[in-house]
C-alpha positions as CSV (number, residue, x, y, z in Angstrom):
1,X,-49.0,22.7,201.9
2,X,-50.0,24.6,205.0
3,X,-49.0,27.9,203.0
4,X,-51.0,26.9,199.9
5,X,-54.3,25.9,202.3
6,X,-54.0,29.3,204.1
7,X,-53.4,31.2,200.4
8,X,-56.4,29.3,199.0
9,X,-58.4,30.3,202.3
10,X,-57.6,34.0,202.1
11,X,-58.4,33.8,198.7
12,X,-61.7,32.3,198.9
13,X,-62.5,34.8,201.6
14,X,-61.6,37.9,199.5
15,X,-63.3,36.4,196.8
16,X,-66.5,36.5,198.4
17,X,-66.2,40.0,199.8
18,X,-65.1,41.5,196.4
19,X,-68.1,40.0,194.3
20,X,-70.8,42.5,193.5
21,X,-74.0,40.4,194.3
22,X,-77.3,41.8,193.2
23,X,-79.3,43.8,195.9
24,X,-82.6,44.6,193.9
25,X,-83.2,44.3,190.2
26,X,-86.3,45.3,188.3
27,X,-87.2,45.5,184.5
28,X,-90.8,46.0,185.3
29,X,-91.8,42.8,183.7
30,X,-94.6,42.1,181.5
31,X,-98.4,42.9,181.3
32,X,-100.7,45.3,180.1
33,X,-100.2,48.8,179.2
34,X,-101.3,51.0,182.1
35,X,-101.7,54.9,182.2
36,X,-101.7,57.1,185.2
37,X,-100.9,54.6,187.6
38,X,-101.5,55.4,191.5
39,X,-100.9,53.7,194.4
40,X,-98.6,50.6,194.1
41,X,-97.3,48.4,191.1
42,X,-95.1,45.7,190.9
43,X,-92.3,46.6,193.6
44,X,-92.9,50.3,193.4
45,X,-95.2,53.0,195.2
46,X,-96.5,56.1,193.4
47,X,-95.8,58.8,196.1
48,X,-96.8,61.5,194.0
49,X,-98.6,62.6,190.9
50,X,-98.5,59.2,188.3
51,X,-96.8,57.3,186.0
52,X,-97.4,54.9,183.1
53,X,-96.6,51.6,182.3
54,X,-95.7,51.1,178.5
55,X,-94.5,48.3,176.3
56,X,-91.7,50.3,174.8
57,X,-89.7,49.4,171.6
58,X,-86.1,50.0,171.0
59,X,-83.7,49.7,173.9
60,X,-86.4,49.1,176.3
61,X,-87.6,46.1,174.3
62,X,-88.7,43.4,175.3
63,X,-91.1,44.1,178.3
64,X,-92.1,47.3,179.8
65,X,-90.6,50.4,181.1
66,X,-91.8,53.6,183.3
67,X,-92.8,56.6,181.9
68,X,-92.5,59.0,185.0
69,X,-95.1,61.4,183.7
70,X,-98.5,60.0,183.3
71,X,-100.7,63.0,183.1
72,X,-98.8,64.7,185.9
73,X,-95.1,64.3,186.7
74,X,-94.6,61.3,189.1
75,X,-92.5,60.2,191.8
76,X,-92.1,56.5,192.7
77,X,-89.9,54.7,195.4
78,X,-89.6,50.9,195.9
79,X,-91.8,49.4,198.6
80,X,-89.2,47.7,200.4
81,X,-86.5,49.3,202.1
82,X,-83.0,47.7,201.5
83,X,-79.8,47.3,204.2
84,X,-76.8,49.4,203.3
85,X,-73.4,48.4,205.3
86,X,-71.1,51.7,206.5
87,X,-68.2,52.6,204.1
88,X,-69.3,50.2,201.6
89,X,-70.0,51.1,197.9
90,X,-73.1,50.6,196.2
91,X,-74.3,51.9,192.6
92,X,-77.7,52.1,191.3
93,X,-77.9,51.8,187.7
94,X,-80.7,52.1,185.1
95,X,-81.7,53.0,181.5
96,X,-83.0,56.4,181.0
97,X,-84.7,57.5,177.6
98,X,-87.1,60.3,177.0
99,X,-90.6,59.9,176.0
100,X,-90.7,61.8,172.1
101,X,-91.7,65.0,174.1
102,X,-89.5,68.1,173.5
103,X,-90.9,69.8,177.1
104,X,-88.0,70.4,179.6
105,X,-88.6,67.1,181.6
106,X,-85.9,66.0,183.9
107,X,-85.5,63.3,186.8
108,X,-84.3,63.2,190.1
109,X,-83.1,59.5,191.4
110,X,-81.3,58.2,194.4
111,X,-81.3,56.8,198.1
112,X,-83.9,57.7,200.9
113,X,-85.3,57.1,204.1
114,X,-87.5,58.8,207.0
115,X,-84.2,61.0,207.4
116,X,-84.5,62.6,204.1
117,X,-82.4,61.9,200.8
118,X,-79.3,60.1,201.1
119,X,-77.5,60.3,197.9
120,X,-79.3,61.5,194.7
121,X,-78.3,62.6,191.1
122,X,-80.3,65.3,189.0
123,X,-80.7,65.3,185.3
124,X,-82.6,68.5,184.9
125,X,-83.2,68.4,180.9
126,X,-83.6,65.0,179.5
127,X,-83.5,66.3,176.1
128,X,-80.2,68.4,176.3
129,X,-78.8,65.5,178.1
130,X,-79.5,62.8,175.7
131,X,-78.5,64.9,172.6
132,X,-75.3,65.6,174.2
133,X,-74.6,61.8,174.5
134,X,-76.0,61.6,170.8
135,X,-78.1,58.6,171.6
136,X,-81.8,58.4,172.7
137,X,-81.1,56.1,176.0
138,X,-78.4,56.0,178.0
139,X,-77.3,53.9,181.2
140,X,-77.1,56.2,184.4
141,X,-75.2,55.0,187.6
142,X,-75.1,56.5,190.9
143,X,-72.8,55.7,193.5
144,X,-73.5,55.7,197.4
145,X,-71.3,55.4,200.3
146,X,-73.2,55.4,203.6
147,X,-71.2,56.5,206.7
148,X,-73.3,54.0,208.9
149,X,-75.5,51.3,208.5
150,X,-78.7,52.0,207.6
151,X,-81.9,51.1,205.6
152,X,-83.2,53.0,202.4
153,X,-85.5,52.6,199.3
154,X,-84.8,54.0,195.7
155,X,-86.8,56.6,194.1
156,X,-87.2,58.3,191.2
157,X,-88.9,61.6,190.8
158,X,-89.9,63.5,187.3
159,X,-89.4,67.1,187.0
160,X,-90.8,69.8,184.4
161,X,-94.2,70.3,182.9
162,X,-97.2,67.7,183.3
163,X,-97.2,66.6,179.7
164,X,-98.2,63.3,179.4
165,X,-94.5,62.3,178.6
166,X,-91.3,62.2,180.8
167,X,-88.3,60.2,181.4
168,X,-88.7,56.7,180.5
169,X,-86.8,54.3,183.2
170,X,-85.7,50.7,183.0
171,X,-83.8,47.9,183.9
172,X,-83.3,49.3,187.5
173,X,-80.3,47.4,189.6
174,X,-78.5,48.0,192.7
175,X,-75.2,46.0,193.3
176,X,-72.4,46.5,196.0
177,X,-69.1,47.5,194.3
178,X,-66.0,45.4,195.2
179,X,-63.8,47.1,197.6
180,X,-60.3,48.4,196.2
181,X,-58.4,46.8,199.0
182,X,-60.4,43.3,198.1
183,X,-59.3,43.7,194.4
184,X,-55.7,44.7,195.4
185,X,-55.1,41.8,197.8
186,X,-56.6,39.4,194.9
187,X,-53.8,40.8,192.8
188,X,-51.4,40.4,195.2
189,X,-52.4,37.1,196.1
190,X,-52.0,36.1,192.3
191,X,-48.4,37.4,192.0
192,X,-47.5,35.3,195.3
193,X,-48.9,32.2,193.8
194,X,-47.2,33.0,190.8
195,X,-43.9,33.2,192.7
196,X,-44.7,30.3,194.7
197,X,-44.9,28.1,191.5
198,X,-41.5,28.8,190.5
């Protein structure tokens, strides 16, 4: 009986460590269409240029998404800084599309703080990127494993010409990834429990 209780306690501990709890999520909500936003909106701050908040259709419906190029290419970051633990892996994912323009718009995205950019991804040409995937929208994921405990914000920066239409982003999420060791331990506990039953 004692072995079963110890196994159960260990299993419970590993389950809590292995689960991926949501750190941040934003689907940009609802409201009115807004063009050329500067300053703050929702969970975000426009740090350069401006962006649009539109009620798009298709993969971005229902609700709103951000066009990263208002009448200038824009850069946004979360108003809140999030805590990240050393040697843990986190994923930033978001839905990406291109707002019908054929310009060479791109997008830089990732994590940053006062020390600079900590992890980032770059898509230099949205049209080529989405065409190569044979789709009009795609979920993009970036993994980040800090060397030390730190705080950081999430950022998106549009690149390319000022043209009233750029990268569209929606459904932004940050979650911790379950550790490989915890998943392996769960498997071993399962095998041990099965053997114990026999």
